[in-house]
ChimeraX commands (.cxc) that place a marker at each C-alpha (Angstrom):
marker #1 position 7.49,-10.29,-18.90 radius 0.5
marker #1 position 8.81,-10.31,-22.45 radius 0.5
marker #1 position 12.54,-10.05,-23.09 radius 0.5
marker #1 position 13.76,-6.46,-23.27 radius 0.5
marker #1 position 10.95,-4.83,-21.27 radius 0.5
marker #1 position 12.04,-2.48,-18.48 radius 0.5
marker #1 position 12.20,-3.67,-14.88 radius 0.5
marker #1 position 9.01,-3.01,-12.92 radius 0.5
marker #1 position 8.85,-1.83,-9.29 radius 0.5
marker #1 position 5.95,-3.67,-7.68 radius 0.5
marker #1 position 6.28,-2.31,-4.12 radius 0.5
marker #1 position 8.31,0.68,-2.94 radius 0.5
marker #1 position 10.41,0.10,0.16 radius 0.5
marker #1 position 9.73,1.99,3.39 radius 0.5
marker #1 position 11.70,2.42,6.60 radius 0.5
marker #1 position 10.27,1.04,9.81 radius 0.5
marker #1 position 9.74,2.97,13.03 radius 0.5
marker #1 position 10.21,2.16,16.69 radius 0.5
marker #1 position 9.34,3.99,19.90 radius 0.5
marker #1 position 11.44,3.81,23.05 radius 0.5
marker #1 position 9.57,4.69,26.25 radius 0.5
marker #1 position 11.25,5.11,29.63 radius 0.5
marker #1 position 8.90,5.36,32.63 radius 0.5
marker #1 position 9.96,8.05,35.12 radius 0.5
marker #1 position 8.60,8.70,38.64 radius 0.5
marker #1 position 8.45,12.41,39.47 radius 0.5
marker #1 position 7.57,14.11,42.76 radius 0.5
marker #1 position 4.40,16.10,41.94 radius 0.5
marker #1 position 5.25,18.84,44.44 radius 0.5
marker #1 position 8.87,19.54,43.49 radius 0.5
marker #1 position 9.08,18.10,39.97 radius 0.5
marker #1 position 12.16,16.17,41.12 radius 0.5
marker #1 position 12.87,12.92,39.28 radius 0.5
marker #1 position 12.66,10.09,41.83 radius 0.5
marker #1 position 13.47,7.05,39.69 radius 0.5
marker #1 position 13.69,5.78,36.13 radius 0.5
marker #1 position 12.32,2.48,34.93 radius 0.5
marker #1 position 13.67,0.16,32.27 radius 0.5
marker #1 position 13.36,1.51,28.71 radius 0.5
marker #1 position 10.80,-0.38,26.62 radius 0.5
marker #1 position 11.31,-0.61,22.85 radius 0.5
marker #1 position 8.23,-1.09,20.68 radius 0.5
marker #1 position 8.13,-1.44,16.88 radius 0.5
marker #1 position 5.37,0.91,15.75 radius 0.5
marker #1 position 5.78,0.36,12.00 radius 0.5
marker #1 position 7.36,-2.64,10.29 radius 0.5
marker #1 position 9.80,-1.94,7.44 radius 0.5
marker #1 position 8.64,-2.82,3.92 radius 0.5
marker #1 position 11.05,-4.38,1.42 radius 0.5
marker #1 position 11.24,-2.99,-2.10 radius 0.5
marker #1 position 10.01,-5.56,-4.63 radius 0.5
marker #1 position 11.20,-5.32,-8.24 radius 0.5
marker #1 position 10.32,-7.68,-11.08 radius 0.5
marker #1 position 13.39,-7.90,-13.27 radius 0.5
marker #1 position 12.78,-8.42,-16.98 radius 0.5
marker #1 position 14.53,-11.40,-18.56 radius 0.5
marker #1 position 17.57,-10.78,-20.69 radius 0.5
marker #1 position 18.24,-12.62,-23.94 radius 0.5
marker #1 position 21.40,-14.72,-23.72 radius 0.5
marker #1 position 22.97,-15.38,-27.12 radius 0.5
marker #1 position 23.94,-18.98,-27.77 radius 0.5
marker #1 position 27.29,-19.62,-29.35 radius 0.5
marker #1 position 28.05,-22.89,-31.09 radius 0.5
marker #1 position 31.64,-24.01,-31.08 radius 0.5
marker #1 position 33.18,-26.79,-33.06 radius 0.5
marker #1 position 36.08,-28.61,-31.51 radius 0.5
marker #1 position 38.15,-31.06,-33.52 radius 0.5
marker #1 position 38.37,-34.46,-31.82 radius 0.5
marker #1 position 40.86,-36.75,-33.54 radius 0.5
marker #1 position 39.40,-39.82,-31.76 radius 0.5
marker #1 position 36.09,-39.59,-33.66 radius 0.5
marker #1 position 36.08,-41.09,-37.20 radius 0.5
marker #1 position 35.76,-38.54,-40.03 radius 0.5
marker #1 position 32.35,-39.85,-41.18 radius 0.5
marker #1 position 30.76,-39.18,-37.73 radius 0.5
marker #1 position 30.08,-35.92,-35.95 radius 0.5
marker link #1:1,2 radius 0.2
marker link #1:2,3 radius 0.2
marker link #1:3,4 radius 0.2
marker link #1:4,5 radius 0.2
marker link #1:5,6 radius 0.2
marker link #1:6,7 radius 0.2
marker link #1:7,8 radius 0.2
marker link #1:8,9 radius 0.2
marker link #1:9,10 radius 0.2
marker link #1:10,11 radius 0.2
marker link #1:11,12 radius 0.2
marker link #1:12,13 radius 0.2
marker link #1:13,14 radius 0.2
marker link #1:14,15 radius 0.2
marker link #1:15,16 radius 0.2
marker link #1:16,17 radius 0.2
marker link #1:17,18 radius 0.2
marker link #1:18,19 radius 0.2
marker link #1:19,20 radius 0.2
marker link #1:20,21 radius 0.2
marker link #1:21,22 radius 0.2
marker link #1:22,23 radius 0.2
marker link #1:23,24 radius 0.2
marker link #1:24,25 radius 0.2
marker link #1:25,26 radius 0.2
marker link #1:26,27 radius 0.2
marker link #1:27,28 radius 0.2
marker link #1:28,29 radius 0.2
marker link #1:29,30 radius 0.2
marker link #1:30,31 radius 0.2
marker link #1:31,32 radius 0.2
marker link #1:32,33 radius 0.2
marker link #1:33,34 radius 0.2
marker link #1:34,35 radius 0.2
marker link #1:35,36 radius 0.2
marker link #1:36,37 radius 0.2
marker link #1:37,38 radius 0.2
marker link #1:38,39 radius 0.2
marker link #1:39,40 radius 0.2
marker link #1:40,41 radius 0.2
marker link #1:41,42 radius 0.2
marker link #1:42,43 radius 0.2
marker link #1:43,44 radius 0.2
marker link #1:44,45 radius 0.2
marker link #1:45,46 radius 0.2
marker link #1:46,47 radius 0.2
marker link #1:47,48 radius 0.2
marker link #1:48,49 radius 0.2
marker link #1:49,50 radius 0.2
marker link #1:50,51 radius 0.2
marker link #1:51,52 radius 0.2
marker link #1:52,53 radius 0.2
marker link #1:53,54 radius 0.2
marker link #1:54,55 radius 0.2
marker link #1:55,56 radius 0.2
marker link #1:56,57 radius 0.2
marker link #1:57,58 radius 0.2
marker link #1:58,59 radius 0.2
marker link #1:59,60 radius 0.2
marker link #1:60,61 radius 0.2
marker link #1:61,62 radius 0.2
marker link #1:62,63 radius 0.2
marker link #1:63,64 radius 0.2
marker link #1:64,65 radius 0.2
marker link #1:65,66 radius 0.2
marker link #1:66,67 radius 0.2
marker link #1:67,68 radius 0.2
marker link #1:68,69 radius 0.2
marker link #1:69,70 radius 0.2
marker link #1:70,71 radius 0.2
marker link #1:71,72 radius 0.2
marker link #1:72,73 radius 0.2
marker link #1:73,74 radius 0.2
marker link #1:74,75 radius 0.2
marker link #1:75,76 radius 0.2
view
């Protein structure tokens, strides 16, 4: 991407989903709950990360001269 172009979203992010199921035994005649099983958690949709390509930014270079008295005057 050239310097100064806007950032580009490649993939939009999405939330994941999970389903929790708890088996229950019920008396068919009375409808009374007899027992509950252990809840089972299942991921039904994986989350998707958002992907963005960031455009490069120009960084200005600054030259600085520092006087060093240990260097002879005819050298730089």
